[in-house]
mmCIF file of the N, C-alpha and C atoms, coordinates in Angstrom:
data_MODEL
# 
_entry.id   MODEL 
# 
loop_
_atom_site.group_PDB 
_atom_site.id 
_atom_site.type_symbol 
_atom_site.label_atom_id 
_atom_site.label_alt_id 
_atom_site.label_comp_id 
_atom_site.label_asym_id 
_atom_site.label_entity_id 
_atom_site.label_seq_id 
_atom_site.pdbx_PDB_ins_code 
_atom_site.Cartn_x 
_atom_site.Cartn_y 
_atom_site.Cartn_z 
_atom_site.occupancy 
_atom_site.B_iso_or_equiv 
_atom_site.pdbx_formal_charge 
_atom_site.auth_seq_id 
_atom_site.auth_comp_id 
_atom_site.auth_asym_id 
_atom_site.auth_atom_id 
_atom_site.pdbx_PDB_model_num 
ATOM 1   N N  . UNK A 1 1  ? 0.773   -1.162 0.077  1.00 0.00 ? 1  UNK A N  1 
ATOM 2   C CA . UNK A 1 1  ? 0.058   -0.043 0.047  1.00 0.00 ? 1  UNK A CA 1 
ATOM 3   C C  . UNK A 1 1  ? 0.799   1.297  -0.103 1.00 0.00 ? 1  UNK A C  1 
ATOM 4   N N  . UNK A 1 2  ? 0.775   2.157  -1.037 1.00 0.00 ? 2  UNK A N  1 
ATOM 5   C CA . UNK A 1 2  ? 1.582   3.403  -0.984 1.00 0.00 ? 2  UNK A CA 1 
ATOM 6   C C  . UNK A 1 2  ? 0.729   4.328  -0.356 1.00 0.00 ? 2  UNK A C  1 
ATOM 7   N N  . UNK A 1 3  ? 1.473   5.163  0.594  1.00 0.00 ? 3  UNK A N  1 
ATOM 8   C CA . UNK A 1 3  ? 1.075   6.221  1.294  1.00 0.00 ? 3  UNK A CA 1 
ATOM 9   C C  . UNK A 1 3  ? 1.527   7.517  0.632  1.00 0.00 ? 3  UNK A C  1 
ATOM 10  N N  . UNK A 1 4  ? 0.677   8.537  0.829  1.00 0.00 ? 4  UNK A N  1 
ATOM 11  C CA . UNK A 1 4  ? 0.869   9.915  0.235  1.00 0.00 ? 4  UNK A CA 1 
ATOM 12  C C  . UNK A 1 4  ? 1.283   10.863 1.274  1.00 0.00 ? 4  UNK A C  1 
ATOM 13  N N  . UNK A 1 5  ? 1.101   10.447 2.597  1.00 0.00 ? 5  UNK A N  1 
ATOM 14  C CA . UNK A 1 5  ? 1.365   11.373 3.598  1.00 0.00 ? 5  UNK A CA 1 
ATOM 15  C C  . UNK A 1 5  ? 1.852   10.656 4.910  1.00 0.00 ? 5  UNK A C  1 
ATOM 16  N N  . UNK A 1 6  ? 2.360   11.373 5.884  1.00 0.00 ? 6  UNK A N  1 
ATOM 17  C CA . UNK A 1 6  ? 2.737   10.544 7.157  1.00 0.00 ? 6  UNK A CA 1 
ATOM 18  C C  . UNK A 1 6  ? 1.540   10.717 7.965  1.00 0.00 ? 6  UNK A C  1 
ATOM 19  N N  . UNK A 1 7  ? 1.127   9.543  8.421  1.00 0.00 ? 7  UNK A N  1 
ATOM 20  C CA . UNK A 1 7  ? -0.076  9.403  9.374  1.00 0.00 ? 7  UNK A CA 1 
ATOM 21  C C  . UNK A 1 7  ? 0.304   9.371  10.897 1.00 0.00 ? 7  UNK A C  1 
ATOM 22  N N  . UNK A 1 8  ? -0.230  10.218 11.557 1.00 0.00 ? 8  UNK A N  1 
ATOM 23  C CA . UNK A 1 8  ? 0.084   10.313 12.984 1.00 0.00 ? 8  UNK A CA 1 
ATOM 24  C C  . UNK A 1 8  ? -1.144  10.349 13.994 1.00 0.00 ? 8  UNK A C  1 
ATOM 25  N N  . UNK A 1 9  ? -0.854  9.883  15.245 1.00 0.00 ? 9  UNK A N  1 
ATOM 26  C CA . UNK A 1 9  ? -1.883  9.822  16.301 1.00 0.00 ? 9  UNK A CA 1 
ATOM 27  C C  . UNK A 1 9  ? -1.414  10.730 17.390 1.00 0.00 ? 9  UNK A C  1 
ATOM 28  N N  . UNK A 1 10 ? -2.324  11.365 17.994 1.00 0.00 ? 10 UNK A N  1 
ATOM 29  C CA . UNK A 1 10 ? -2.097  12.282 19.213 1.00 0.00 ? 10 UNK A CA 1 
ATOM 30  C C  . UNK A 1 10 ? -1.981  11.394 20.513 1.00 0.00 ? 10 UNK A C  1 
ATOM 31  N N  . UNK A 1 11 ? -2.747  10.225 20.402 1.00 0.00 ? 11 UNK A N  1 
ATOM 32  C CA . UNK A 1 11 ? -2.894  9.330  21.532 1.00 0.00 ? 11 UNK A CA 1 
ATOM 33  C C  . UNK A 1 11 ? -2.138  8.066  21.231 1.00 0.00 ? 11 UNK A C  1 
ATOM 34  N N  . UNK A 1 12 ? -1.178  7.615  22.195 1.00 0.00 ? 12 UNK A N  1 
ATOM 35  C CA . UNK A 1 12 ? -0.223  6.667  22.103 1.00 0.00 ? 12 UNK A CA 1 
ATOM 36  C C  . UNK A 1 12 ? -0.931  5.240  21.925 1.00 0.00 ? 12 UNK A C  1 
ATOM 37  N N  . UNK A 1 13 ? -2.049  5.110  22.506 1.00 0.00 ? 13 UNK A N  1 
ATOM 38  C CA . UNK A 1 13 ? -2.775  3.764  22.390 1.00 0.00 ? 13 UNK A CA 1 
ATOM 39  C C  . UNK A 1 13 ? -3.324  3.652  20.831 1.00 0.00 ? 13 UNK A C  1 
ATOM 40  N N  . UNK A 1 14 ? -3.883  4.755  20.417 1.00 0.00 ? 14 UNK A N  1 
ATOM 41  C CA . UNK A 1 14 ? -4.349  4.749  19.033 1.00 0.00 ? 14 UNK A CA 1 
ATOM 42  C C  . UNK A 1 14 ? -3.178  4.517  18.045 1.00 0.00 ? 14 UNK A C  1 
ATOM 43  N N  . UNK A 1 15 ? -2.101  5.009  18.314 1.00 0.00 ? 15 UNK A N  1 
ATOM 44  C CA . UNK A 1 15 ? -0.886  4.891  17.561 1.00 0.00 ? 15 UNK A CA 1 
ATOM 45  C C  . UNK A 1 15 ? -0.481  3.374  17.493 1.00 0.00 ? 15 UNK A C  1 
ATOM 46  N N  . UNK A 1 16 ? -0.475  2.672  18.630 1.00 0.00 ? 16 UNK A N  1 
ATOM 47  C CA . UNK A 1 16 ? -0.262  1.240  18.639 1.00 0.00 ? 16 UNK A CA 1 
ATOM 48  C C  . UNK A 1 16 ? -1.249  0.485  17.816 1.00 0.00 ? 16 UNK A C  1 
ATOM 49  N N  . UNK A 1 17 ? -2.596  0.801  17.946 1.00 0.00 ? 17 UNK A N  1 
ATOM 50  C CA . UNK A 1 17 ? -3.507  0.086  17.257 1.00 0.00 ? 17 UNK A CA 1 
ATOM 51  C C  . UNK A 1 17 ? -3.305  0.237  15.798 1.00 0.00 ? 17 UNK A C  1 
ATOM 52  N N  . UNK A 1 18 ? -2.917  1.509  15.238 1.00 0.00 ? 18 UNK A N  1 
ATOM 53  C CA . UNK A 1 18 ? -2.780  1.630  13.978 1.00 0.00 ? 18 UNK A CA 1 
ATOM 54  C C  . UNK A 1 18 ? -1.590  0.937  13.242 1.00 0.00 ? 18 UNK A C  1 
ATOM 55  N N  . UNK A 1 19 ? -0.374  0.976  14.059 1.00 0.00 ? 19 UNK A N  1 
ATOM 56  C CA . UNK A 1 19 ? 0.938   0.278  13.536 1.00 0.00 ? 19 UNK A CA 1 
ATOM 57  C C  . UNK A 1 19 ? 0.736   -1.113 13.683 1.00 0.00 ? 19 UNK A C  1 
ATOM 58  N N  . UNK A 1 20 ? 0.057   -1.622 14.564 1.00 0.00 ? 20 UNK A N  1 
ATOM 59  C CA . UNK A 1 20 ? -0.117  -3.024 14.628 1.00 0.00 ? 20 UNK A CA 1 
ATOM 60  C C  . UNK A 1 20 ? -0.949  -3.704 13.526 1.00 0.00 ? 20 UNK A C  1 
ATOM 61  N N  . UNK A 1 21 ? -1.695  -2.930 12.816 1.00 0.00 ? 21 UNK A N  1 
ATOM 62  C CA . UNK A 1 21 ? -2.474  -3.431 11.840 1.00 0.00 ? 21 UNK A CA 1 
ATOM 63  C C  . UNK A 1 21 ? -1.601  -3.600 10.496 1.00 0.00 ? 21 UNK A C  1 
ATOM 64  N N  . UNK A 1 22 ? -0.455  -2.881 10.398 1.00 0.00 ? 22 UNK A N  1 
ATOM 65  C CA . UNK A 1 22 ? 0.293   -2.849 9.138  1.00 0.00 ? 22 UNK A CA 1 
ATOM 66  C C  . UNK A 1 22 ? 1.813   -3.429 9.348  1.00 0.00 ? 22 UNK A C  1 
ATOM 67  N N  . UNK A 1 23 ? 2.309   -3.572 10.527 1.00 0.00 ? 23 UNK A N  1 
ATOM 68  C CA . UNK A 1 23 ? 3.624   -3.996 10.656 1.00 0.00 ? 23 UNK A CA 1 
ATOM 69  C C  . UNK A 1 23 ? 3.803   -5.308 11.606 1.00 0.00 ? 23 UNK A C  1 
ATOM 70  N N  . UNK A 1 24 ? 4.555   -6.208 11.264 1.00 0.00 ? 24 UNK A N  1 
ATOM 71  C CA . UNK A 1 24 ? 4.789   -7.392 12.113 1.00 0.00 ? 24 UNK A CA 1 
ATOM 72  C C  . UNK A 1 24 ? 5.627   -6.985 13.308 1.00 0.00 ? 24 UNK A C  1 
ATOM 73  N N  . UNK A 1 25 ? 6.597   -6.085 13.224 1.00 0.00 ? 25 UNK A N  1 
ATOM 74  C CA . UNK A 1 25 ? 7.230   -5.598 14.500 1.00 0.00 ? 25 UNK A CA 1 
ATOM 75  C C  . UNK A 1 25 ? 6.958   -4.035 14.634 1.00 0.00 ? 25 UNK A C  1 
ATOM 76  N N  . UNK A 1 26 ? 6.056   -3.748 15.331 1.00 0.00 ? 26 UNK A N  1 
ATOM 77  C CA . UNK A 1 26 ? 5.611   -2.370 15.363 1.00 0.00 ? 26 UNK A CA 1 
ATOM 78  C C  . UNK A 1 26 ? 6.491   -1.524 16.208 1.00 0.00 ? 26 UNK A C  1 
ATOM 79  N N  . UNK A 1 27 ? 6.783   -0.150 15.847 1.00 0.00 ? 27 UNK A N  1 
ATOM 80  C CA . UNK A 1 27 ? 7.477   0.784  16.452 1.00 0.00 ? 27 UNK A CA 1 
ATOM 81  C C  . UNK A 1 27 ? 6.761   2.001  16.419 1.00 0.00 ? 27 UNK A C  1 
ATOM 82  N N  . UNK A 1 28 ? 6.609   2.856  17.443 1.00 0.00 ? 28 UNK A N  1 
ATOM 83  C CA . UNK A 1 28 ? 6.003   4.055  17.510 1.00 0.00 ? 28 UNK A CA 1 
ATOM 84  C C  . UNK A 1 28 ? 7.106   5.068  17.750 1.00 0.00 ? 28 UNK A C  1 
ATOM 85  N N  . UNK A 1 29 ? 7.030   6.160  16.987 1.00 0.00 ? 29 UNK A N  1 
ATOM 86  C CA . UNK A 1 29 ? 8.123   7.350  17.119 1.00 0.00 ? 29 UNK A CA 1 
ATOM 87  C C  . UNK A 1 29 ? 7.364   8.482  17.783 1.00 0.00 ? 29 UNK A C  1 
ATOM 88  N N  . UNK A 1 30 ? 8.037   9.248  18.625 1.00 0.00 ? 30 UNK A N  1 
ATOM 89  C CA . UNK A 1 30 ? 7.564   10.468 19.070 1.00 0.00 ? 30 UNK A CA 1 
ATOM 90  C C  . UNK A 1 30 ? 8.156   11.530 18.287 1.00 0.00 ? 30 UNK A C  1 
ATOM 91  N N  . UNK A 1 31 ? 7.078   12.483 17.814 1.00 0.00 ? 31 UNK A N  1 
ATOM 92  C CA . UNK A 1 31 ? 7.479   13.533 16.824 1.00 0.00 ? 31 UNK A CA 1 
ATOM 93  C C  . UNK A 1 31 ? 7.153   14.904 17.501 1.00 0.00 ? 31 UNK A C  1 
ATOM 94  N N  . UNK A 1 32 ? 7.942   15.683 17.264 1.00 0.00 ? 32 UNK A N  1 
ATOM 95  C CA . UNK A 1 32 ? 7.878   17.081 17.921 1.00 0.00 ? 32 UNK A CA 1 
ATOM 96  C C  . UNK A 1 32 ? 6.907   17.910 16.868 1.00 0.00 ? 32 UNK A C  1 
ATOM 97  N N  . UNK A 1 33 ? 5.744   17.504 16.935 1.00 0.00 ? 33 UNK A N  1 
ATOM 98  C CA . UNK A 1 33 ? 4.723   18.172 16.090 1.00 0.00 ? 33 UNK A CA 1 
ATOM 99  C C  . UNK A 1 33 ? 4.645   19.608 16.346 1.00 0.00 ? 33 UNK A C  1 
ATOM 100 N N  . UNK A 1 34 ? 4.542   20.085 17.591 1.00 0.00 ? 34 UNK A N  1 
ATOM 101 C CA . UNK A 1 34 ? 4.335   21.473 17.835 1.00 0.00 ? 34 UNK A CA 1 
ATOM 102 C C  . UNK A 1 34 ? 5.528   22.282 17.249 1.00 0.00 ? 34 UNK A C  1 
ATOM 103 N N  . UNK A 1 35 ? 6.669   21.722 17.297 1.00 0.00 ? 35 UNK A N  1 
ATOM 104 C CA . UNK A 1 35 ? 7.893   22.512 16.787 1.00 0.00 ? 35 UNK A CA 1 
ATOM 105 C C  . UNK A 1 35 ? 7.816   22.415 15.300 1.00 0.00 ? 35 UNK A C  1 
ATOM 106 N N  . UNK A 1 36 ? 7.374   21.434 14.615 1.00 0.00 ? 36 UNK A N  1 
ATOM 107 C CA . UNK A 1 36 ? 7.012   21.430 13.141 1.00 0.00 ? 36 UNK A CA 1 
ATOM 108 C C  . UNK A 1 36 ? 6.120   22.457 12.838 1.00 0.00 ? 36 UNK A C  1 
ATOM 109 N N  . UNK A 1 37 ? 4.962   22.678 13.628 1.00 0.00 ? 37 UNK A N  1 
ATOM 110 C CA . UNK A 1 37 ? 3.989   23.583 13.238 1.00 0.00 ? 37 UNK A CA 1 
ATOM 111 C C  . UNK A 1 37 ? 4.554   24.998 13.396 1.00 0.00 ? 37 UNK A C  1 
ATOM 112 N N  . UNK A 1 38 ? 5.395   25.229 14.437 1.00 0.00 ? 38 UNK A N  1 
ATOM 113 C CA . UNK A 1 38 ? 5.984   26.505 14.652 1.00 0.00 ? 38 UNK A CA 1 
ATOM 114 C C  . UNK A 1 38 ? 6.888   26.944 13.467 1.00 0.00 ? 38 UNK A C  1 
ATOM 115 N N  . UNK A 1 39 ? 7.614   25.855 12.902 1.00 0.00 ? 39 UNK A N  1 
ATOM 116 C CA . UNK A 1 39 ? 8.463   26.073 11.762 1.00 0.00 ? 39 UNK A CA 1 
ATOM 117 C C  . UNK A 1 39 ? 7.748   26.146 10.489 1.00 0.00 ? 39 UNK A C  1 
ATOM 118 N N  . UNK A 1 40 ? 6.494   26.131 10.390 1.00 0.00 ? 40 UNK A N  1 
ATOM 119 C CA . UNK A 1 40 ? 5.826   26.258 9.169  1.00 0.00 ? 40 UNK A CA 1 
ATOM 120 C C  . UNK A 1 40 ? 5.244   24.947 8.457  1.00 0.00 ? 40 UNK A C  1 
ATOM 121 N N  . UNK A 1 41 ? 5.415   23.765 9.044  1.00 0.00 ? 41 UNK A N  1 
ATOM 122 C CA . UNK A 1 41 ? 4.869   22.620 8.453  1.00 0.00 ? 41 UNK A CA 1 
ATOM 123 C C  . UNK A 1 41 ? 3.339   22.727 8.696  1.00 0.00 ? 41 UNK A C  1 
ATOM 124 N N  . UNK A 1 42 ? 2.499   22.131 7.695  1.00 0.00 ? 42 UNK A N  1 
ATOM 125 C CA . UNK A 1 42 ? 1.116   22.065 7.683  1.00 0.00 ? 42 UNK A CA 1 
ATOM 126 C C  . UNK A 1 42 ? 0.539   20.661 8.074  1.00 0.00 ? 42 UNK A C  1 
ATOM 127 N N  . UNK A 1 43 ? -0.391  20.679 8.884  1.00 0.00 ? 43 UNK A N  1 
ATOM 128 C CA . UNK A 1 43 ? -1.040  19.298 9.322  1.00 0.00 ? 43 UNK A CA 1 
ATOM 129 C C  . UNK A 1 43 ? -2.545  19.543 8.846  1.00 0.00 ? 43 UNK A C  1 
ATOM 130 N N  . UNK A 1 44 ? -3.022  18.251 8.624  1.00 0.00 ? 44 UNK A N  1 
ATOM 131 C CA . UNK A 1 44 ? -4.459  18.130 8.358  1.00 0.00 ? 44 UNK A CA 1 
ATOM 132 C C  . UNK A 1 44 ? -4.979  16.976 9.403  1.00 0.00 ? 44 UNK A C  1 
ATOM 133 N N  . UNK A 1 45 ? -6.223  16.952 9.653  1.00 0.00 ? 45 UNK A N  1 
ATOM 134 C CA . UNK A 1 45 ? -6.719  15.853 10.544 1.00 0.00 ? 45 UNK A CA 1 
ATOM 135 C C  . UNK A 1 45 ? -7.942  15.288 9.895  1.00 0.00 ? 45 UNK A C  1 
ATOM 136 N N  . UNK A 1 46 ? -8.081  13.964 9.953  1.00 0.00 ? 46 UNK A N  1 
ATOM 137 C CA . UNK A 1 46 ? -9.157  13.286 9.249  1.00 0.00 ? 46 UNK A CA 1 
ATOM 138 C C  . UNK A 1 46 ? -10.350 13.276 10.312 1.00 0.00 ? 46 UNK A C  1 
ATOM 139 N N  . UNK A 1 47 ? -11.458 12.770 9.808  1.00 0.00 ? 47 UNK A N  1 
ATOM 140 C CA . UNK A 1 47 ? -12.596 12.613 10.752 1.00 0.00 ? 47 UNK A CA 1 
ATOM 141 C C  . UNK A 1 47 ? -12.415 11.624 11.812 1.00 0.00 ? 47 UNK A C  1 
ATOM 142 N N  . UNK A 1 48 ? -11.611 10.713 11.660 1.00 0.00 ? 48 UNK A N  1 
ATOM 143 C CA . UNK A 1 48 ? -11.320 9.691  12.756 1.00 0.00 ? 48 UNK A CA 1 
ATOM 144 C C  . UNK A 1 48 ? -10.067 10.135 13.522 1.00 0.00 ? 48 UNK A C  1 
ATOM 145 N N  . UNK A 1 49 ? -9.660  11.520 13.416 1.00 0.00 ? 49 UNK A N  1 
ATOM 146 C CA . UNK A 1 49 ? -8.592  11.947 14.175 1.00 0.00 ? 49 UNK A CA 1 
ATOM 147 C C  . UNK A 1 49 ? -7.118  11.457 13.978 1.00 0.00 ? 49 UNK A C  1 
ATOM 148 N N  . UNK A 1 50 ? -7.026  11.179 12.770 1.00 0.00 ? 50 UNK A N  1 
ATOM 149 C CA . UNK A 1 50 ? -5.523  10.820 12.241 1.00 0.00 ? 50 UNK A CA 1 
ATOM 150 C C  . UNK A 1 50 ? -4.910  11.921 11.786 1.00 0.00 ? 50 UNK A C  1 
ATOM 151 N N  . UNK A 1 51 ? -3.881  12.467 12.232 1.00 0.00 ? 51 UNK A N  1 
ATOM 152 C CA . UNK A 1 51 ? -3.189  13.696 11.783 1.00 0.00 ? 51 UNK A CA 1 
ATOM 153 C C  . UNK A 1 51 ? -2.270  13.398 10.740 1.00 0.00 ? 51 UNK A C  1 
ATOM 154 N N  . UNK A 1 52 ? -2.212  14.296 9.595  1.00 0.00 ? 52 UNK A N  1 
ATOM 155 C CA . UNK A 1 52 ? -1.341  13.937 8.432  1.00 0.00 ? 52 UNK A CA 1 
ATOM 156 C C  . UNK A 1 52 ? -0.478  15.002 8.092  1.00 0.00 ? 52 UNK A C  1 
ATOM 157 N N  . UNK A 1 53 ? 0.743   14.722 7.615  1.00 0.00 ? 53 UNK A N  1 
ATOM 158 C CA . UNK A 1 53 ? 1.616   15.740 6.930  1.00 0.00 ? 53 UNK A CA 1 
ATOM 159 C C  . UNK A 1 53 ? 2.374   15.196 5.835  1.00 0.00 ? 53 UNK A C  1 
ATOM 160 N N  . UNK A 1 54 ? 3.055   16.109 5.160  1.00 0.00 ? 54 UNK A N  1 
ATOM 161 C CA . UNK A 1 54 ? 3.675   15.448 3.964  1.00 0.00 ? 54 UNK A CA 1 
ATOM 162 C C  . UNK A 1 54 ? 5.038   14.764 4.248  1.00 0.00 ? 54 UNK A C  1 
ATOM 163 N N  . UNK A 1 55 ? 5.618   15.288 5.221  1.00 0.00 ? 55 UNK A N  1 
ATOM 164 C CA . UNK A 1 55 ? 6.920   14.837 5.684  1.00 0.00 ? 55 UNK A CA 1 
ATOM 165 C C  . UNK A 1 55 ? 7.266   15.144 7.066  1.00 0.00 ? 55 UNK A C  1 
ATOM 166 N N  . UNK A 1 56 ? 8.139   14.270 7.657  1.00 0.00 ? 56 UNK A N  1 
ATOM 167 C CA . UNK A 1 56 ? 8.801   14.540 9.060  1.00 0.00 ? 56 UNK A CA 1 
ATOM 168 C C  . UNK A 1 56 ? 10.187  14.464 9.002  1.00 0.00 ? 56 UNK A C  1 
ATOM 169 N N  . UNK A 1 57 ? 10.845  15.665 8.885  1.00 0.00 ? 57 UNK A N  1 
ATOM 170 C CA . UNK A 1 57 ? 12.327  15.697 8.852  1.00 0.00 ? 57 UNK A CA 1 
ATOM 171 C C  . UNK A 1 57 ? 12.881  15.051 10.022 1.00 0.00 ? 57 UNK A C  1 
ATOM 172 N N  . UNK A 1 58 ? 14.090  14.300 9.875  1.00 0.00 ? 58 UNK A N  1 
ATOM 173 C CA . UNK A 1 58 ? 14.657  13.750 11.014 1.00 0.00 ? 58 UNK A CA 1 
ATOM 174 C C  . UNK A 1 58 ? 14.832  14.544 12.255 1.00 0.00 ? 58 UNK A C  1 
ATOM 175 N N  . UNK A 1 59 ? 15.066  15.703 12.087 1.00 0.00 ? 59 UNK A N  1 
ATOM 176 C CA . UNK A 1 59 ? 15.261  16.619 13.421 1.00 0.00 ? 59 UNK A CA 1 
ATOM 177 C C  . UNK A 1 59 ? 14.004  16.694 14.263 1.00 0.00 ? 59 UNK A C  1 
ATOM 178 N N  . UNK A 1 60 ? 12.893  16.367 13.746 1.00 0.00 ? 60 UNK A N  1 
ATOM 179 C CA . UNK A 1 60 ? 11.699  16.312 14.697 1.00 0.00 ? 60 UNK A CA 1 
ATOM 180 C C  . UNK A 1 60 ? 11.338  15.067 15.219 1.00 0.00 ? 60 UNK A C  1 
ATOM 181 N N  . UNK A 1 61 ? 12.017  14.006 14.983 1.00 0.00 ? 61 UNK A N  1 
ATOM 182 C CA . UNK A 1 61 ? 11.936  12.834 15.637 1.00 0.00 ? 61 UNK A CA 1 
ATOM 183 C C  . UNK A 1 61 ? 12.648  12.812 16.924 1.00 0.00 ? 61 UNK A C  1 
ATOM 184 N N  . UNK A 1 62 ? 11.822  12.653 18.095 1.00 0.00 ? 62 UNK A N  1 
ATOM 185 C CA . UNK A 1 62 ? 12.493  12.706 19.479 1.00 0.00 ? 62 UNK A CA 1 
ATOM 186 C C  . UNK A 1 62 ? 13.302  11.428 19.687 1.00 0.00 ? 62 UNK A C  1 
ATOM 187 N N  . UNK A 1 63 ? 13.841  11.523 20.722 1.00 0.00 ? 63 UNK A N  1 
ATOM 188 C CA . UNK A 1 63 ? 14.697  10.460 21.277 1.00 0.00 ? 63 UNK A CA 1 
ATOM 189 C C  . UNK A 1 63 ? 13.920  9.167  21.641 1.00 0.00 ? 63 UNK A C  1 
ATOM 190 N N  . UNK A 1 64 ? 12.688  9.382  22.037 1.00 0.00 ? 64 UNK A N  1 
ATOM 191 C CA . UNK A 1 64 ? 11.759  8.352  22.605 1.00 0.00 ? 64 UNK A CA 1 
ATOM 192 C C  . UNK A 1 64 ? 11.172  7.599  21.359 1.00 0.00 ? 64 UNK A C  1 
ATOM 193 N N  . UNK A 1 65 ? 11.604  6.335  21.395 1.00 0.00 ? 65 UNK A N  1 
ATOM 194 C CA . UNK A 1 65 ? 11.105  5.227  20.533 1.00 0.00 ? 65 UNK A CA 1 
ATOM 195 C C  . UNK A 1 65 ? 10.398  4.211  21.318 1.00 0.00 ? 65 UNK A C  1 
ATOM 196 N N  . UNK A 1 66 ? 9.147   4.010  21.058 1.00 0.00 ? 66 UNK A N  1 
ATOM 197 C CA . UNK A 1 66 ? 8.445   3.011  21.808 1.00 0.00 ? 66 UNK A CA 1 
ATOM 198 C C  . UNK A 1 66 ? 8.251   1.664  21.148 1.00 0.00 ? 66 UNK A C  1 
ATOM 199 N N  . UNK A 1 67 ? 8.606   0.646  21.886 1.00 0.00 ? 67 UNK A N  1 
ATOM 200 C CA . UNK A 1 67 ? 8.538   -0.601 21.311 1.00 0.00 ? 67 UNK A CA 1 
ATOM 201 C C  . UNK A 1 67 ? 7.719   -1.567 22.312 1.00 0.00 ? 67 UNK A C  1 
ATOM 202 N N  . UNK A 1 68 ? 7.213   -2.605 21.869 1.00 0.00 ? 68 UNK A N  1 
ATOM 203 C CA . UNK A 1 68 ? 6.324   -3.607 22.731 1.00 0.00 ? 68 UNK A CA 1 
ATOM 204 C C  . UNK A 1 68 ? 7.212   -4.771 22.917 1.00 0.00 ? 68 UNK A C  1 
# 
């Protein structure tokens, strides 16, 4: 399945639900979305509260990586 945007969740439990549907070894990354917004990156939100953006540059990926 090809994606056209980066899909994000504000709630960690919803992020896990989403990633577990698509990946055998899920990983959830913490993104500094507020900093991205301050720097001019645009976000959209779907009806089911999935946040989307065109890209997430590496500098906005926080040190926190969540694994199960």
